[in-house]
N, C-alpha and C positions, 0 to 999 in steps of 0.2 A: 782412380785406387778403391778398391770396396774395401766397405766398414770391416771385416774382417782383413782386412790386411794392415787398416791403421791402428788396430785392436794393441792394446800395450800387454807385452808378455810378460807375467811373474812368475815367483819362484815360489815358494815353501820353505822358512825356517825356523827349523821350533816350531808348527805353527802361526808363525806371522810371513803375514806374504808382502813381497821381497821385490824390487827391481832384479832383475837380472845384471847383470854385470857394465859396467859402463862406465859415463861419464858426465859427471851434470852439473852444468854453471848457475850458478847463483841467479835470482830474480833480483836486483835492486829495487824492483816496484815492487815486490810480493814480500820484504825481506827488513828485520829491525835488529839494528846490531845498542841495543840497549842497557843502560848502568842503572847504580843508586845506590848514592854518595847523600848518610846522615849530615844535616847541617844546623849543627851550636848542639849537638845532641838532641833538641829535642824534635825535628820536623825531617823526612829526605826530600831528597831531589835528584827527580829525573833525568836523564840526557840521555843521546843518540848519535851515531854517527851516520851522515848523510851517504856520504862515500864509499862504497867499498867496492872489489871482488872477489871471486875464488872457485874452488871447486870443490864438489864432492866425487871423488871414484869410488866406484861400487865395486867390490876384487871378488871374482868366479868365488874364491872364501870369503862372505864377508866379514870377517871375522881381524881380516887383514887390506877393511876400505880404508882409505882417508881423506883429509881436508885440507884444505889449504885456504887460506885469507889470509888477503893483502888488505889495511884501512886509511884510509887516507887519515892522517890526525885532525888537522886544518877541518875535519869538516863535520869537527865536537860542535855542537849545541845544547842548551836547554832552555833555549827561549832565550834569555838573556845577556845581550850584549854584553855589560859588563864585567861578568861572571867569566863568559867565554871567551871572554879576552885574555882574562887574568889565568886563567886553567890552559890555555896557550903558549902561556911563554916559558918560560927554563925555569919559574918555582911550580912547572904542575906537566903539560908533554911537551913543549921546546920544541915547536912545530918548524922552527925552522931550521935546527940540529937536527931533528928523527922527524920529519914528515909521516913515515910510515906504522903502521904497529901491523904486524904477522902474528898467523897461527898457522902455525905445521902439526899435523897428528906425528903420532908414533902409534901409536895400539890402543887396543880397543879392546876393555874387559866388563866383567860383571857384568854379560845379556843378562834379559830380565823380561821377556814379553820384545816388549819395545821399546823398551828398556834397556840405557849400555850407560859406560861411561866410556868418555873419549881423550884419552891422553895426549899431550900434545906440548910446544912449546911454542908459549907466549911473549914476541921481545917488544918493549914499550920501553922508549931514552936506547936504546943500542945495549939493553938488559933481556937477557933470556935465561925463562924460569920455567918448571915444566909447571903446567897445571892440568887439573882433572875436571871434565863439564858432565856436568849428569846430563844425556842425549835422553829427548824421547823422540821415536817415529811417528813420523801424525800420518804415514801413506803414503799412499802413491793416485794418482790418478792421470786422466786424460783432459786434455783443456778442449775445448770449442774449436781450435786453432788443430789439432792431432797432435797437441806436443806432450811430450814425459813429463810431468811432475813429482815432483818429491815431496813431502814437507818436512821439517823438523823444527822440534824446541829443544833449549840448552840454558846448563846456566852454572856461572861455577862464583868465585868470590877471590878475591887478590885481594894483600896485602899491600897499598900502593906505593909507601916508604920501598919493597923489597927492591922496589923498578925504580928508586932515586927521588918523587915526586914524594919529599919530606915537611914542605913548608905546612904550618902551623899555625893557630893562632890561641894560646891560652884562656879559657874562659874565667869569667871572676866567679860565678861561680860551677865552679868546675868542668873536667871534660873540656874538650878544643873541640877549634871550631870544625870540621873537616875532618873524616874521619877516613881512619887509618884505613881500615873493610869495604871494598866497593862490591857491590856485588855486577856481575857480567846476563845482559841476561836481551837472546838468540832470539827472534822467529822466522825461518827460513821457511824458502821456497826454494829448489833447486828444478830446472828442465836440462830432457836428457840433452847433450849437442850433435 
């Protein structure tokens, strides 16, 4: 195969170089689905989910593109065995009853250069709520293995109590043990399937 035949074919969308239409599979080895919660209102605890799969479908009309992701709830980690074990119980994720967390996008809006808002349905513990992710398209590249790779980052914030995770403890000094608001942080690469 010649180098020219292996070249990535891109297109212009409002001055931004984007991939042509097609399906991209998340590359778990080069992606992170993370979160941040406040602990005792004085510090921040970060963690992630290590097992997930999903795809990005780039549509002919970029505004009709979509994303779907399934996360294995049991892969939750903050690198603290005791805390992780507690979060996996019914007081939080309830992994025995609700083994997966899913996100299915329903639309794209507010496009501004390489930034846009991805609207979708997030399901945790069997409860589905609409969320909006602030997404930044990081670009497109060809790997040394002649694969077409796209990158993006995304953030959103959820109220964990809306998903049935209501456990908490009041502190003597005021405030609570674990924040209601949880920030979700995603860094991802996806490979054209």
